[in-house]
C-alpha positions as CSV (number, residue, x, y, z in Angstrom):
1,M,25.3,-43.0,-7.8
2,P,28.9,-41.7,-7.6
3,F,30.1,-39.6,-10.5
4,S,33.3,-41.6,-10.8
5,S,31.4,-44.4,-12.6
6,I,30.4,-42.2,-15.6
7,G,33.4,-43.1,-17.7
8,I,34.5,-41.9,-21.1
9,P,31.4,-43.1,-23.0
10,G,29.2,-41.3,-20.5
11,L,31.2,-38.0,-20.9
12,I,31.0,-38.2,-24.6
13,L,27.3,-38.7,-24.5
14,I,26.9,-35.7,-22.1
15,L,29.0,-33.6,-24.5
16,L,26.9,-34.7,-27.5
17,I,23.7,-33.8,-25.7
18,A,25.1,-30.4,-24.7
19,L,26.2,-29.8,-28.3
20,I,22.7,-30.6,-29.6
21,I,20.9,-28.5,-27.0
22,F,23.2,-25.4,-26.9
23,G,24.8,-25.5,-30.3
24,P,28.5,-25.1,-31.2
25,S,28.5,-21.4,-30.7
26,K,27.4,-21.4,-27.1
27,L,29.6,-24.2,-25.8
28,P,32.8,-22.2,-25.5
29,E,30.8,-19.5,-23.6
30,L,29.4,-22.1,-21.3
31,G,32.8,-23.6,-20.7
32,R,34.2,-20.2,-19.8
33,A,31.3,-19.5,-17.4
34,F,31.8,-22.9,-15.8
35,G,35.6,-22.2,-15.4
36,R,35.0,-18.8,-13.8
37,T,32.4,-20.3,-11.4
38,L,34.8,-23.0,-10.4
39,S,37.7,-20.6,-9.9
40,E,35.5,-18.3,-7.8
41,F,34.4,-21.3,-5.7
42,K,38.0,-22.4,-5.1
43,A,39.0,-18.8,-4.2
44,S,36.2,-18.4,-1.7
45,T,37.0,-21.8,-0.2
46,R,40.6,-20.8,0.3
47,G,39.3,-17.5,1.8
48,L,37.2,-19.4,4.3
49,V,40.0,-21.7,5.2
50,S,42.5,-18.9,5.6
51,G,39.8,-16.8,7.3
52,D,39.6,-19.3,10.1
53,E,43.3,-18.7,10.9
54,K,43.3,-14.9,10.6
55,P,41.0,-14.1,13.5
56,D,43.4,-15.7,15.9
57,E,46.2,-13.5,14.5
58,K,44.0,-10.4,14.7
59,D,42.9,-11.3,18.3
60,A,46.5,-11.4,19.5
61,P,47.5,-7.8,18.6
62,S,44.2,-6.4,19.9
63,A,44.8,-8.3,23.2
64,S,48.2,-6.7,23.5
65,A,46.8,-3.3,22.6
66,D,44.2,-3.7,25.4
67,K,47.0,-4.4,28.0
68,K,48.7,-1.0,27.2
């Protein structure tokens, strides 16, 4: 079941259940933790993508250093 079919009523229901379970004082803390986790995931994904390109650049100078 794809998540795109949740819709607005489903999101409201999920938020109400979270409010009942965790209470209003914990929801901002949970939101911040979720935001930090998401940003760390994005940063590590960018690092992996850019990390694939960097070894090629690092290999080129070491190859020229080996020729000297």
